[in-house]
C-alpha positions in Angstrom: 79.3 6.3 93.5 76.1 7.3 91.8 77.2 8.5 88.5 77.8 5.5 86.4 76.0 3.3 83.8 73.1 1.7 85.4 71.4 -1.5 84.3 67.8 -0.8 84.0 66.7 -3.9 86.0 68.5 -2.3 89.0 66.4 0.8 89.1 63.8 0.4 92.0 60.3 0.6 90.8 61.2 0.7 87.1 60.8 -2.0 84.4 60.8 -1.6 80.8 57.2 -1.5 79.3 55.6 -1.6 76.1 54.1 1.7 74.9 51.0 2.5 73.0 51.1 5.3 70.4 47.3 5.9 70.3 44.2 5.8 72.2 42.6 2.4 71.0 39.3 3.8 71.0 39.9 6.8 68.8 43.2 6.0 67.1 44.2 9.6 67.7 48.0 10.0 67.8 49.1 11.9 70.8 51.0 15.1 70.2 54.6 15.6 71.3 53.3 17.7 74.4 50.7 15.0 75.3 53.4 12.5 75.4 55.6 14.4 77.7 52.7 15.0 79.9 51.8 11.3 80.0 55.0 10.5 81.5 55.6 13.6 83.5 52.7 15.6 85.0 53.2 19.5 85.7 51.3 20.8 88.8 51.4 24.7 89.5 51.4 26.1 93.0 48.6 28.8 93.2 49.9 32.0 94.7 48.2 34.1 97.4 47.3 37.6 96.3 50.4 39.9 96.9 53.0 37.2 96.7 55.6 37.7 94.0 57.4 34.4 94.1 60.5 35.2 91.9 62.4 32.2 93.1 66.1 32.5 93.6 66.5 29.5 95.8 64.7 26.2 97.0 65.1 23.8 99.9 62.8 21.4 101.6 62.6 20.9 105.3 60.4 19.3 107.8 57.4 21.6 108.6 54.8 21.8 111.3 52.3 19.8 109.2 54.6 17.7 106.8 57.4 18.7 104.3 57.7 22.5 103.8 59.1 24.3 100.7 61.4 27.2 101.5 61.8 29.5 98.6 63.9 32.8 98.7 63.1 35.3 96.1 64.9 37.9 94.2 63.0 40.6 96.4 64.8 39.5 99.4 62.0 37.4 101.1 61.8 33.8 102.1 58.6 31.9 102.0 57.6 28.7 103.8 55.1 26.8 101.8 53.2 24.0 103.3 51.0 21.6 101.2 53.1 21.4 98.0 56.0 19.1 98.7 54.2 16.1 100.0 52.6 13.1 98.3 49.3 15.1 97.9 49.2 18.6 96.7 46.8 20.9 98.7 44.2 22.8 96.8 45.5 26.2 98.4 49.0 25.7 99.8 49.8 27.8 102.8 52.3 30.6 102.6 54.2 32.0 105.6 56.9 34.7 105.1 59.8 33.3 107.3 62.5 35.8 106.3 62.9 39.2 104.9 65.7 41.8 104.2 67.9 39.6 102.1 69.8 41.3 99.2 68.8 39.5 95.9 69.5 35.9 97.2 70.0 33.4 94.4 70.7 30.4 96.4 69.6 28.5 99.3 71.2 25.6 101.3 70.0 23.7 104.3 73.0 23.0 106.6 71.8 21.2 109.8 69.3 23.5 111.5 70.6 26.5 109.7 70.1 27.9 106.2 72.9 29.4 104.1 72.1 32.1 101.4 74.2 33.5 98.8 73.3 37.3 98.5 74.7 40.0 96.3 77.2 41.3 99.1 77.7 38.3 101.6 77.1 34.9 102.5 74.3 34.8 105.2 73.5 32.1 107.8 69.8 32.1 108.9 68.6 30.5 112.0 65.4 29.9 113.8 66.3 30.5 117.4 63.0 30.1 119.1 61.4 27.3 117.1 58.6 29.2 115.6 59.7 28.4 112.0 60.6 32.0 111.2 64.4 32.8 110.7 64.9 35.8 112.6 68.7 35.5 113.2 70.9 36.7 110.1 74.5 36.3 110.5 77.0 37.4 107.9 79.6 34.5 107.3 81.6 36.7 105.1 81.4 39.8 102.9 84.9 39.2 101.4 84.1 40.1 97.9 83.2 43.7 96.8 80.6 44.9 94.4 80.7 47.8 91.9 77.2 48.7 91.8 76.7 46.8 88.3 73.2 45.2 88.0 74.6 41.9 86.9 76.9 41.2 89.9 74.9 38.0 90.8 76.1 35.4 93.2 74.9 31.9 93.0 74.9 29.1 95.7 76.2 27.9 98.0 77.0 24.4 97.2 78.0 22.1 100.1 81.4 20.5 99.8 82.5 17.3 101.4 84.9 19.1 103.7 82.1 21.1 105.2 82.8 24.3 103.3 80.6 26.1 100.8 81.2 27.0 97.1 79.5 30.0 95.6 80.0 31.3 91.9 80.3 35.0 91.1 78.8 36.6 87.9 80.8 39.0 86.0 79.5 42.5 85.5 77.8 43.5 82.1 78.2 47.1 81.2 78.8 50.1 83.6 80.7 49.7 86.9 79.6 52.9 88.8 82.1 52.4 91.6 85.0 51.1 89.6 86.1 47.6 88.7 86.1 45.1 91.5 88.2 41.9 91.8 86.9 38.2 91.9 84.1 38.5 89.5 83.7 35.5 87.3 85.1 33.1 90.0 84.1 30.1 92.1 84.9 30.8 95.7 85.3 28.1 98.7 84.0 29.5 102.0 84.6 27.8 105.2 82.0 27.8 108.1 83.9 30.5 109.9 84.2 32.8 106.8 87.6 32.1 105.3 87.5 32.5 101.5 89.7 30.8 98.8 89.3 31.6 95.2 89.2 28.1 93.5 88.4 28.7 89.8 88.6 31.5 87.4 87.1 32.6 83.9 83.4 32.0 84.8 81.0 34.1 82.8 77.2 33.8 83.9 77.4 30.8 86.3 73.8 30.5 87.2 73.9 27.1 88.8 76.3 25.3 91.1 75.9 22.0 92.9 77.8 19.1 94.4 77.7 15.6 92.7 76.9 12.5 94.7 80.7 11.7 94.4 81.6 15.0 96.1 82.8 16.9 93.0 81.5 20.5 92.4 80.0 21.3 89.1 78.6 24.6 87.6 76.5 25.7 84.6 77.5 28.8 82.5 75.5 30.8 79.9 76.6 31.3 76.4 78.2 34.8 75.4 81.6 36.3 74.9 84.4 33.9 75.5 81.8 31.1 76.1 81.0 29.6 72.7 78.1 27.7 74.1 76.2 27.1 77.3 77.8 24.3 79.4 78.0 22.2 82.5 81.5 22.0 83.7 83.6 20.5 86.6 84.9 23.0 89.0 88.5 21.5 89.3 90.5 23.6 91.8 92.9 25.9 90.0 90.9 25.6 86.7 90.5 28.4 84.2 87.1 28.4 82.2 87.8 30.8 79.5 86.4 34.2 80.3 89.3 36.9 80.7 87.1 39.4 82.7 88.5 38.8 86.1 91.8 37.1 85.2 93.8 40.0 86.8 92.6 38.9 90.2 94.9 35.8 89.7 97.8 38.3 90.4 96.7 38.8 93.9 98.2 36.8 96.9 94.6 35.2 97.6 94.9 33.2 94.4 96.8 29.9 95.4 97.2 28.3 92.1 99.4 28.9 89.0 98.4 31.8 87.2 96.2 30.8 84.1 96.9 32.3 80.7 94.1 34.0 78.6 93.0 32.0 75.6 93.7 33.2 72.1 91.0 35.0 70.2 89.4 32.9 67.4 90.7 29.6 68.0 88.7 26.4 68.4 88.3 25.1 71.8 89.3 21.6 70.5 92.7 23.0 69.3 93.3 24.9 72.4 92.7 21.9 74.5 94.8 19.6 72.3 97.8 22.1 72.2 98.7 21.6 75.9 99.7 25.3 76.0 96.9 26.1 78.4 97.1 23.6 81.2 94.8 25.4 83.6 91.8 25.4 80.9 89.0 23.3 81.7 87.0 21.9 78.9 83.2 21.4 79.7 81.6 18.1 80.6 78.7 18.9 78.4 77.9 21.6 75.9 74.3 22.6 75.4 74.0 23.5 71.7 72.4 26.9 71.6 68.7 26.9 70.9 68.3 23.1 70.6 69.2 22.7 74.2 67.9 26.0 75.7 69.8 29.2 76.0 70.2 29.9 79.8 71.0 26.8 82.0 70.6 27.4 85.6 70.2 25.2 88.6 70.6 21.4 88.4 70.3 18.4 90.5 71.1 14.8 90.5 68.2 12.1 90.5 68.9 10.2 93.8 65.1 9.2 94.0 65.9 5.4 93.6 63.2 5.3 90.8 60.5 7.5 92.2 61.1 9.9 89.4 61.1 7.3 86.8 63.9 5.5 84.8 66.6 8.2 85.1 68.2 7.4 88.5 71.8 9.0 88.7 71.4 11.5 85.9 71.3 15.2 86.2 68.1 17.4 85.7 69.1 21.0 84.4 66.7 23.8 84.5 66.8 26.4 81.6 65.8 30.0 82.6 65.0 31.1 79.0 63.4 28.1 77.6 60.9 27.3 80.4 62.1 23.7 80.3 64.1 21.0 82.1 66.8 19.0 80.4 68.5 15.7 81.1 72.3 14.9 81.3 74.0 11.6 81.5 77.6 11.7 82.4 80.3 9.1 82.3 84.0 9.4 83.5 86.8 8.6 81.0 90.1 8.9 82.7 89.9 12.1 84.8 87.3 13.7 82.4 83.6 13.8 83.1 81.6 14.0 79.8 78.4 12.8 78.4 75.3 13.5 76.6 72.4 16.0 77.0 68.6 15.5 76.0 65.6 17.4 76.0 63.2 16.3 78.7 60.2 18.4 79.6 59.1 21.6 77.8 56.1 24.1 78.1 56.6 25.1 81.7 54.8 28.4 82.9 58.1 30.4 83.3 61.7 30.2 82.9 63.2 27.7 85.6 66.2 28.9 87.6 66.2 26.4 90.7 65.2 22.6 91.1 64.9 20.4 94.1 63.8 16.9 94.5 61.2 16.1 97.3 61.3 12.9 99.5 58.4 11.6 97.4 60.4 12.0 94.2 58.7 15.1 92.7 60.9 17.6 91.2 60.2 21.2 92.3 60.6 24.0 89.8 61.4 27.5 91.0 60.7 30.2 88.3 61.3 33.8 87.5 61.9 36.0 84.4 62.6 39.4 86.0 65.5 41.1 84.2 66.2 38.1 82.0 63.1 37.2 80.0 61.8 33.7 79.3 59.2 31.7 77.5 56.1 30.8 79.3 52.9 32.5 80.3 53.9 33.8 83.8 56.6 36.0 85.3 57.3 33.9 88.2 56.2 30.9 90.1 56.5 27.4 91.6 55.6 24.2 89.7 56.4 20.4 90.2 57.0 17.5 88.0 55.8 14.1 89.0 56.4 10.7 87.3 52.9 9.2 86.5 54.4 5.7 86.4 54.3 5.6 82.5 57.6 4.9 80.9 58.4 7.4 78.0 60.2 5.8 74.9 63.5 7.6 75.2 67.2 7.2 74.8 68.1 6.3 78.3 72.1 6.7 77.9 74.5 7.5 75.2 78.0 6.2 76.2 81.3 5.7 74.5 81.9 2.0 73.2 84.6 0.1 74.5 87.0 -1.6 71.9 85.6 0.4 68.8 84.9 4.1 67.9 81.3 4.7 68.6 78.6 5.0 71.0 76.3 2.5 72.9 72.7 3.4 73.3 70.4 2.0 75.8 66.7 2.8 75.6 64.0 2.9 78.3 61.7 0.5 76.6 62.3 -2.1 74.0 62.8 -1.0 70.3 62.1 -2.9 67.0 65.3 -4.9 66.2 64.7 -4.1 62.6 64.9 -0.3 63.2 68.0 -0.6 65.6 69.9 -2.5 63.0 69.0 -0.2 60.1 72.0 2.3 59.4 69.3 4.9 58.0 67.7 5.0 61.4 70.6 7.3 62.4 72.4 10.4 61.4 75.1 12.2 63.1 77.1 15.6 62.8 79.8 16.9 64.8 81.0 20.4 65.5 82.8 22.6 68.1 83.0 26.1 69.3 85.3 29.1 69.1 87.0 31.2 71.8 86.0 34.7 70.9 85.1 38.0 72.4 81.9 38.0 70.2 78.7 36.9 71.8 78.7 33.2 71.5 80.1 31.0 68.6 78.6 29.4 65.6 78.9 25.6 65.4 82.3 25.2 63.5 84.3 22.6 61.9 81.2 20.6 61.0 81.6 17.0 59.8 79.4 14.0 59.3 80.9 10.8 61.0 80.2 7.8 59.0 78.1 5.0 60.6 79.8 1.7 59.8 77.6 -0.8 61.8 74.6 -0.9 64.1 74.4 -3.9 66.2 71.2 -4.3 68.1 71.2 -5.9 71.6 69.4 -9.1 72.2 67.0 -7.6 74.8 65.8 -4.8 72.4 67.0 -2.2 74.8 70.1 -1.0 73.1 72.3 -0.8 70.1 76.2 -0.4 69.3 77.0 2.2 66.7 80.4 2.2 65.1 81.6 5.3 63.4 84.4 6.6 61.4 85.4 10.3 62.2 84.7 10.9 65.8 86.9 13.8 67.2 88.0 14.9 70.5 86.8 18.3 71.7 83.7 18.1 69.6 79.9 17.7 70.2 78.6 14.7 68.3 74.8 15.4 67.7 73.0 12.0 67.2 69.6 11.9 65.5 67.9 8.5 65.9 64.6 9.4 64.4 64.4 6.1 62.6 64.2 3.9 65.7 60.8 2.7 66.5 59.1 1.1 69.6 59.1 -2.8 69.7 55.5 -2.9 68.2 56.5 -0.3 65.5 53.8 2.2 66.8 56.1 4.9 68.2 59.2 6.9 67.5 61.3 8.2 70.2 59.9 11.0 72.3 63.1 12.9 72.1 65.3 11.4 69.0 68.3 13.6 69.7 71.3 13.2 71.8 74.2 15.6 72.0 77.5 13.9 73.3 80.4 16.2 74.2 83.3 13.9 73.5 86.4 15.6 75.2 88.5 12.3 75.6 88.3 9.1 73.7 88.9 5.8 75.6 
């Protein structure tokens, strides 16, 4: 089991280190962007003339001359890219078009010698039958679902299940449906290798990321909008309903093997809906991403299993944001049957909105980017970048977990903090809020309160603090601002001082 609280000393290649706030020669205080770049370096892949790399899916495979990046694009091409996934990046990576004719692919999965691609109208298996690194055989695994002609009927995935099947998520349409309303939009579908399809979860909106955890559970990301009060990361529990009523009528069909979910009431808080017990199929998220503060359009995500090659965050999740041109960090814990946890900003200022992420064997995080049709921050419209840990440890909140034995949170840091600042109550502020189930686009942060901090007990090693609060609430985001915490020598504040813990279930 990888997703659990990790002692810093167990992280391969990582040990807490003191940080310096400034260049000792000049005493210039580094900017926020410079501090991010000092720990995580961004490298862009130069694109050959005529290549529009609007990335919809990423994989890394052994290539003829080292690790090869495979990138499917929204234009239906797949490119093999040599010289960008290894330890050293080539000055001019080599591009080879290795497949073509795919229908707006928005996911890519290596499965043995084959590649699985979720296209708009089908799940496709690609194979290289003659060993020339070109995938000339395209087999349809299934075209079970239908499309209406609406531009936004995207499909994402596939994600691999532990039973050998594949999971994809289907986007609901936005606007006109020229050939009539179709079924199974806004669903997670399970597909066996021989093409048998079972609808697994309903009520999704714009589920741009789907992936399988190291423990074998499937999660997805969804984008804020109508009936989805804030963007989120959620567990795809079989038979669960995630709140959007667009496709709920499909659960009347015999292919739906679960109890039929009930649509959620207009205008009620999600916390009240969950607490009522009247909607047993409704699945609360594992993490809400507060709108604006944690991006606007979460997409692909991946667990860090690099064993310290990517820095001090082994076992945590890195989530791409397509609008914000950024990557965020999520730390989950399991309370009873509920996965929940905190999210943090991580690395900003990328060249374009990121939709897909993948780790290399060397521990670099590849970023597949596109803004076509969606829009994003950044100076480019598409591309491929990578994040490498420089070996410098940023001063960050490492984990934010529920305390045992008292209402509150235990914070652990990546580097020692000043004992005085850890124990000072004024170092912290907290606000809690939740969201509303509504047909309007998104939700304001509602029922806002300020939990009262009663005590702050610093850990003897300087790497943590226990915060006891009055007023924590189930079903609410708890936004912590630890701006008063300073590094052990007092020279630095936290690189990202805020953590947003989605508290669904108390201990």
